[in-house]
N, C-alpha and C positions, 0 to 999 in steps of 0.2 A: 548555632552551631552548624558546622557545614559537613556535609554526609559524603559528598564528593565535589571535585569542582564544576564549577556552573556550566561550563563550557563543555563538560563531557557528560552531563546529567541526559538521560533520555527520557525521562519521565516514565518508566518501567512500573513504578508502585511497589518496587520488591521492598522498599524501606518502611513506607506506610504499612504494608501486609505484615512485616515482621516485628512493629513496634506493639507489644501488648499492653502499653500503657496509653495508647490512643491520642498520642501528642504529637504526631506529624499529620499534616494535610498538605495536599496540592494547591498552590497557588500560581497565578499566571504572573510571568514576569511582563517589565516594559513592551515586549513584542508579542506578548500574548501566549508564550509557550510555558506549559505547567512545570512548575519545580517544587521538591518539598521544601516545608516551612515546618520548623521545629518550635513546639510552646515550651520554652525553657523552664517555665515555672512547673509543668508537668514531668519534663524531662527528668531521669533519675540516672542518667548517663551509663546505661548497661552497655551501650554499643552494638545491640542488636541489629541498629538501622545499617550501620557502616559495615557489620559483616554480611549484610544482606544485600549490598548494593555491588551487581557485577562489575563496576569499576575498581572495586578495591579486593578482588578475588581472583585467582589465577584459572582462566576457563579453559576448557579441552576442547580443542579445535581438532576436527578430523578433515584428511583431505577425501573426496569421493572415491569409491572402489568402483562406481558404475554410473553411466550417463545414458538416458533415456531420451528421444523425441517420442512424446505420448499425446494420445486425444482418445476421447470416447466418440464412438461412431453416432451415438444418439443425438442428433442434432437440437430437438426440441429441448433435452436436458442441458445441452450446452449453451442455448440461446442465449441467457445474460451472465454466461461465466465468463471471466476475464479472457481465456484462451482454451486449454484443452480439457477443462471439466475434471481435473485430477483431484481438487481439494473435494469437490462433491463426491467422488468415486470413492476416495478413501473414508469420507463421513459417513457415506450409507454403508461401508463394510462395518464400521465400529459399530454403529447404531445397531442393525442388524444382529451384531453378535453381542448384544446387551451392553454395550461402551457408552460413553458420554464424549461429546464432541465440544471443544472451547474453540470460538472464533470470534471474528469480528462482525458486528450487525449494527442497524441503527435503533434506537429506543424510540419512544413514543414522540420525542421532541427532535427528533432527526438528529440525534447526536451520536456519532460511531462510539461504540463502547464494545469491551471483549465480554463474551459471556458464553454460556454453554446450552446445550438442546441435547434432549435425549428422543428427539422425534422426528422422524424423516420428513413430515409435512414442514416442519420448520426449516429444513435445511435452504429452502428457496430464499430466504432473508440472510442468509451468509456467504451466498454468491456474488462475485464480482470485485473487482479492486476498488479500494477506497483510500485515495490520494489526499489522505489527511491522517493525524494520529487517533489512534481509535482508544479512547480512555479505558485503563485495565481496570481501576475502581480498586478499593480497599479489600474487598472479599474475594475476588476472582481466585488469586494463587491458595488462598486458604481453601477454597471449595476443590481446586485441584486436588490439593493435599488429601482432603477428606475422602474423594472418591477413590485415590490411589490406596490408602489405608484399608477402606472396604474391598479391596481387592477388584475395583471396576477397570475394565480397560479404557484409557483416556487418549483422546486424541487433541492435541494442542497445536493449532495452526496459527502463526502469528509473525511479527517482524523478527528479525534476529536478536535485537535488542529485548524485545519482550520475552523471547525464549532463555536468553540469558538470564534475564530478572528472575524468571519462573526457576530457573536451575539453582541459581544462587540462594533464592529463597528455599528450596526444598532440600539444599545441602547434601543430597544423594542422590544417586539416579535409582529408578524403580523400573524394572522389567515391563511393567504395565502401562507405562507411558511412552507415547510416541509424538516426538516433536517435530512438527514440519515447517520449516522457517520458508518466508518468501523472499527471492530475489527483490531488494529493496533500492530503490533509488532515493528514498529518504521520505519525510515525512512533513508536512505542513501543520503548524500548530492547530489544535480544534478548535479555536476561536474564530481563526480566519476563515474556516469552513461555513460555520452557523452564521456568521457575520455576513457573507457573500449569500446564502440562502435567503437569509432575511431580507437583504437589499432587493435579492431577484423578485422575491415573492411580492414585495410592495410596489417595485416598479413594474411589474408587469400584471399585476392584482390575480396573483395565483394563490388558490386556496386547497386545502386538504392534502398538502404534499406527504407523501408517505415514504417516497425513497428517493433517492439520487443516486447516480449511476456515471462512472465515466469510462467502463470498458463495457465489451459485448460482441457476442457472435450474430446481434441483430439491427448491424449497421450504423450503431450509435457507439463509435470507438473513437477514445482519445478525446472527448469532450464531455463537460459537464451537461447531464439532460436531470429533470425533476420529472417525478412521476407521481399520480395517486393510485389509493389502495385497488382501484380497477384496473392498474396497468396502463391508464390511457397518460400519453406523455402531456406534462404541461408546459414544460420549457425545454428546447423550442418547441412550439405547437405545431399544427398542421395547417394553418390557414398561410396565404400567400405572404404576407408580411412576416410571419414567424419564421417561413421557409428561408426567407433570405438571412433572416437572423442567424440560421443554423449554419449558414455559409459564410456568416460574418466573423472573422478573427476578432473583431473587438469587442463581442460578446462573450468571450472564453477567457477573460482576465485571470481569474483563479487557477485554470488548468495549464495557463502559459507561465504562470509565476512559479508552479511546481515544477512544470517540465523543462524550463531554463535554468532553476536553480537560484531563484530570486529568494522565495520566502520559506526555504526549508527551515527546519529548527537547526540552532547552533551546530549541536552535535552531529549533525548529519554530515556536515563537510569535513569531518574529521573521524568518521566513524570506524571502529576498529573490526567491526565485522563484515565490512566490504571486502572480502579478499577470497582467494580460492580455496581456502580450509573453511569448513563450517561449523556452525555450534549444534546444528540438530541432528536428526536421526537420517532426514529427507530433506530436500530443498526443492522448491518447485518456482516455476516463473516462464515467461513465454521465452521460447527457445529463438532468439535473435541471431539473425546469421545462418539459419539453417540452410544448408544447401549451398551457400556461397562457393566454397571451395573444394567440398567432397558431394557428390551427387547424392540428392534424395528422392526417391522414385514415388513420393507420396505429395499430395497437397500440402504446402508448407503454410497456410494461412492458418494462424490461430492455433498453433501448437505449442505443447507447453514442453519446458526442458525438466526433467527429473532426474536428481542426482542421489545416489545412495551413498550415505556418509558413514553409517555404521552397520555392524550385522544384525543388530536389531532392527533397523530401518530395512535391510536387505530381505529378512525373513517376513515382516509385516507387509512390505510391497508386493512380494511373491505372492502371500496369500489373496491380497486385493485382486491382483491380477487374474489368478487362478479361479477367482469367484464369480467375475466380469469379463463375458464374451465380447461386448461392446469396448473394452479397453486396448487399445493398439500400443505397443511398445516397441519402438525400432532403438537398436542400440547404437550410441553415437559414442565418438571419442569426447571427453570433456574439453578438451584444449579447443575444439570447435566452437563450444557456449564461450570460452574464456576470451576468444577473438573479439567479441562483442564488449567494449569497454563504455562505462565504469561498472559499478555494483559488483561484481564479483571478481574485480581485481583491485579496484582502489575505490575511495569516496567519490560521490558527484562532486564536481568542482562548482565553487562559488560563481555565480555570474556576476560580471563587472557592475551591473545595474542591482544588486543586491543592497550595497551601501545607500544609493539612492533611497530605494524602497524604506529603508529602516529609517532615514532622515524624516521622509514623508510621515511614517507611520508613526513617530512620535510626534507629530504635530496634529495629524488627522485622522488618525486610526486607520484600519486595514482597506477598508472599501475604497476610500479616496486616494489612498497611499498607492494602491497597486493599479489603479487606473491611471494617476499622474506619471507614474514609473513606466508602465507598458504602453501608453498610448500611442505613441510616435512609432515605437517598434511594432506594435501589431497592425497599425494604419499602413506602414510601408510593406509589410507581410501582404496584406490586404489587397494593396494596389498590384503588386506582383504576381499575385495568384489571378487577379481579375486581367491584367495583361497577357499573361501567359495564356490563358482562357481564350481571349481574345486573337492573339497570335495564332493559336491552332487552328481555331474556328475559321478565321476569314485571311489566313496566312498572310499576316502583316509579315513584312522583311524585319527579320533579326536586329539589322542596322536600326530601323526606325525604332525597333523596340528598346534597344540599350540607350538610344537617344532621350527616349521617355522616361526611363525609369533611372538612367544613370549607372554606370560601370558599379557603384557601391551599393546599388539599389536605394540612393537616397534620393526623394523628390526635390 
């Protein structure tokens, strides 16, 4: 039985959570992406799964009523946050007021999952961007509903499709539920990430990996880094050889597959949530393009975009702001944020190399497929970076530089 078209499925788990007969489970397709599989012997054709799927219901999108450039001034608290630390600030407010926070973190096997916390000290594990699909799991939406029925304040931070899955599962709005969606570029299948980490761990003999990061205010930005529980970076490390690896684009196959749009889930290329109107109460993300056309009289680095989409979101965010002197909000025009495409305007475009990656994947699996697909691209990029560096240091004439790398950057 097909719950929704395969290319539209986001793997949100709404159908799994809605099935009271436990006859649906998530299985990986030929490219490693999870999709629901129905056990026809158990299924009684009640239709609960189809009704819970966000692809089969009419969703309520709202155009933002306000937009802010926001950040917290506490640099230590922001250190491993993706940008302005807004998600952490909202989470702290909810927990201090007796609420529950749902978001993404890694489990003990370093698999990104959606789960909850009621403890301030655990919020450290929820910080940072994860350029990979976080598995919602069968019970997460059920747990949200239980907390809501018990009149607990619930903050749910996730991708727009995860929030759409939650809302279609709940089937009604709850005044004590605050949803915050992340400006989403798309996600890679979880299997790609776990296989990449396993490969790096074996290749560089890494032990006791406890954390993986892609973003941060600590100098580790837009690259995959691996850490142990003591917050010591394992990859790239700190000796001379590993510092060279950190500079090497050829060691960042996973993140470039993500950034270029080579390895995203199929549904991401036609995402119905990549539009100015939003599915949640509040939307957060990087404020890319800040100050390019309209002057901004503050530091622009790692500042968050915060858009208020509902009156409930407005009341909540005002309460958060009033309670935290460290939170700075500078009102901006939403159109300024929309100037940077895509994500808030349209889905991310599929890269031409995606078809090559798919062919390799079916034959060799993720690790070898992404390396065969991107090796020439990343090598050419690396050569350009090094030649640009030597051109700057030694003032090599640009004419010589162009002869070396070619007009199109080809070797």
